[in-house]
C-alpha positions in Angstrom: 0.0 0.1 0.0 1.3 3.6 -0.8 0.4 5.8 2.1 0.7 9.5 3.2 1.2 10.1 6.9 -0.5 13.5 6.8 0.5 14.7 10.4 4.0 13.8 11.6 6.5 15.6 14.0 9.7 14.2 12.7 11.6 17.1 14.1 10.7 15.7 17.7 13.6 14.7 20.0 12.1 11.4 20.1 13.6 10.7 16.7 17.1 12.2 17.5 19.0 9.0 17.5 17.5 7.5 14.5 15.7 9.9 12.3 17.6 9.7 9.1 17.4 5.9 9.1 13.8 6.2 9.9 13.1 8.4 7.0 15.0 6.3 4.6 13.0 3.3 5.5 9.7 5.1 4.9 11.1 6.1 1.4 12.0 2.4 0.7 8.5 1.3 1.9 6.6 3.9 -0.2 5.3 6.1 2.8 5.3 9.7 2.5 5.2 11.8 5.6 4.2 15.4 6.1 6.1 16.8 9.1 4.2 19.6 10.9 5.6 22.9 12.2 4.4 23.9 15.7 6.7 27.0 16.2 9.0 29.0 14.0 12.0 26.7 15.1 10.2 23.5 14.3 8.9 24.9 11.0 12.4 25.7 10.0 13.5 22.2 10.8 10.4 20.8 9.0 11.4 22.6 6.0 15.0 21.4 6.4 13.9 17.8 6.6 11.7 18.2 3.6 14.4 19.8 1.5 16.7 16.9 2.4 14.4 13.9 2.3 12.3 13.2 -0.8 9.7 11.2 1.2 8.9 14.3 3.5 6.9 17.4 2.8 6.6 20.2 5.4 4.1 22.7 6.9 4.7 25.8 8.8 2.9 27.4 11.7 2.4 28.1 15.5 0.7 25.7 17.8 -1.8 27.5 20.0 0.2 26.4 22.9 2.9 28.9 21.8 0.6 31.6 20.5 1.9 34.0 23.2 5.3 33.9 21.5 4.1 34.9 18.2 4.8 38.3 16.9 4.5 40.2 13.4 8.2 39.2 12.8 7.2 35.6 13.3 4.3 35.8 11.0 6.6 37.2 8.3 9.2 34.4 8.9 6.2 31.9 8.4 5.3 33.7 5.1 8.8 33.4 3.8 9.1 29.8 4.7 5.5 29.1 3.0 7.0 30.3 -0.4 9.3 27.4 -0.5 8.3 24.4 -2.8 8.6 21.8 0.1 5.9 23.5 2.1 2.4 22.5 1.5 0.3 23.9 4.2 0.0 26.4 7.1 -0.2 24.5 10.5 -0.4 23.4 13.1 -2.7 26.1 13.9 -6.0 26.5 16.0 -7.1 26.6 19.6 -6.4 24.5 22.6 -8.6 25.2 25.8 -7.5 22.0 27.4 -3.9 22.9 28.6 -4.5 26.8 28.2 -0.7 27.3 27.7 -1.5 30.7 26.1 -4.1 33.0 27.0 -7.3 32.4 24.9 -7.6 35.7 23.4 -4.1 35.4 22.3 -4.7 32.0 20.9 -7.7 33.4 18.9 -5.9 36.4 17.7 -2.9 34.3 16.4 -5.2 31.9 15.0 -7.1 34.5 12.8 -3.7 35.9 11.8 -2.4 32.6 10.7 -5.7 32.0 8.6 -5.0 35.3 6.9 -1.5 34.1 6.2 -2.7 31.0 4.7 -5.0 32.8 2.3 -2.2 35.2 1.4 0.1 32.4 0.5 -2.8 30.3 -1.1 -2.1 27.1 1.0 -4.3 24.9 3.0 -4.4 24.7 6.7 -3.8 22.1 9.4 -6.0 22.6 12.2 -5.6 21.9 15.9 -8.9 21.8 18.1 -9.0 20.6 21.8 -12.1 21.5 23.9 -12.3 24.7 21.7 -14.9 23.5 19.0 -17.5 26.7 19.3 -14.8 29.2 19.1 -12.9 27.4 16.3 -16.0 27.2 14.1 -17.0 30.6 14.9 -13.6 31.9 13.7 -13.5 29.8 10.7 -17.2 31.0 9.6 -16.2 34.6 10.1 -13.3 34.1 7.8 -15.3 32.5 5.0 -17.9 29.7 4.2 -15.1 27.4 2.5 -11.7 26.4 3.7 -9.0 24.1 2.4 -7.5 22.1 5.2 -7.7 19.2 7.7 -8.9 19.1 11.0 -6.0 17.1 12.6 -6.8 14.2 15.0 -10.5 14.5 14.9 -12.2 13.0 18.0 -15.6 14.6 17.8 -19.2 13.3 17.3 -21.2 13.3 14.1 -22.5 16.8 14.3 -19.0 18.3 14.9 -17.8 16.3 11.9 -20.7 17.6 9.7 -20.0 21.3 10.6 -16.2 20.8 9.7 -17.4 19.2 6.4 -19.7 21.8 5.7 -16.9 24.2 5.7 -15.0 22.2 3.2 -12.5 20.7 5.5 -11.1 17.2 5.5 -10.9 15.2 8.9 -7.7 13.6 9.9 -8.0 10.2 11.7 -5.1 8.7 13.6 -4.0 6.1 16.2 -7.1 6.8 18.7 -9.5 5.1 16.3 -7.7 1.8 17.4 -8.2 2.5 21.1 -10.7 0.2 22.8 -12.3 3.0 24.5 -13.0 5.0 21.2 -15.8 2.9 20.1 -17.9 6.3 19.6 -15.1 7.5 17.2 -15.3 4.4 15.1 -19.0 4.7 14.8 -18.6 8.2 13.5 -15.7 7.4 11.1 -17.7 4.5 9.7 -20.3 7.1 8.4 -17.9 9.8 7.1 -17.3 10.1 3.4 -14.1 8.5 2.4 -13.1 11.2 0.0 -12.9 13.7 3.0 -10.7 11.4 5.3 -6.9 11.8 5.7 -4.8 9.4 7.8 -2.2 10.5 10.1 -0.1 9.2 13.2 0.9 12.5 15.1 4.1 10.7 15.8 5.8 10.4 18.1 2.5 10.7 19.9 -0.8 8.8 19.9 0.7 5.4 19.2 -1.9 3.0 17.8 -2.8 -0.5 19.1 -0.8 -2.8 19.4 2.1 -0.5 20.0 0.6 1.6 22.7 3.3 2.6 25.3 6.0 2.8 22.5 7.1 5.7 20.1 4.8 6.3 17.3 6.3 6.3 13.9 5.0 7.1 10.4 4.9 3.3 9.3 2.2 2.9 11.8 -0.2 5.0 9.5 -0.9 1.5 8.0 -2.6 0.3 11.2 -4.9 3.4 10.9 -6.0 2.6 7.4 -6.5 -1.1 8.5 -8.8 0.2 11.3 -10.9 2.5 9.0 -11.3 -0.2 6.5 -12.5 -2.6 9.1 -15.3 -0.2 10.2 -16.1 0.9 7.0 -16.2 -2.8 5.5 -13.7 -2.0 2.7 -10.5 -3.4 1.5 -7.4 -1.7 3.0 -6.1 -1.2 -0.3 -9.1 1.0 -1.2 -8.7 3.1 1.9 -5.0 3.6 1.2 -5.7 4.7 -2.2 -8.4 7.0 -1.3 -6.7 8.8 1.5 -3.5 9.1 -0.5 -5.4 10.6 -3.4 -7.2 12.9 -0.8 -3.7 14.1 0.4 -2.3 14.6 -2.9 -5.2 16.6 -4.0 -5.5 18.7 -0.7 -1.8 19.5 -0.4 -1.0 19.7 -4.2 1.7 17.2 -4.1 2.8 17.3 -7.6 5.0 14.5 -7.5 5.5 11.7 -4.9 8.7 10.0 -4.4 
């Protein structure tokens, strides 16, 4: 199966000891990873990795946790990075009211500015949403009735899924779909249109069963595909082909390695 892990953090220190070897193995196995920026520094590193490795693409942006550190100079630096050919989206951007590591008003302001940046550079967005759905939807709707992008690690109910789909967004499905306690998520994913789904790992986090407790890796995206296929009653190859096509189309990946 040819697969695209639409949300990885390959710059994370968890990969410090074997990053190059892991990425080389992905290339050999036909797996492509989109490594997602979460700060200016990680966005720069994502761009560097994507330039160096043909199996990697990059996104640039500031995670809501670090919104308090974002300045106009930071946004300018993101705009410069976004012009590079290896950068395919603005993200990971959004809101996080669970940890509240940045004040909520600052999170909202920085989120709006990064949505504007994505429109200015004509790139899709990678959205983070944790216990912030009402405000996230409100900001998105105020910014327009159609958005290109993906809601990363979707864990919501059918009504929330429909709200995001109505805005034109894709939904990212990752390791949690394999967790025993996530039966409600499996039920929602079973009814979602396959043409609007992406698969992801969020590695090194959210490791799927049966590897819970270990470092997540892009190769484990195959386990996500297999579980989606199971709950939808489809062949794994069909889910792999569809989600790969979805990612290629959304992120305008002109040429896969």
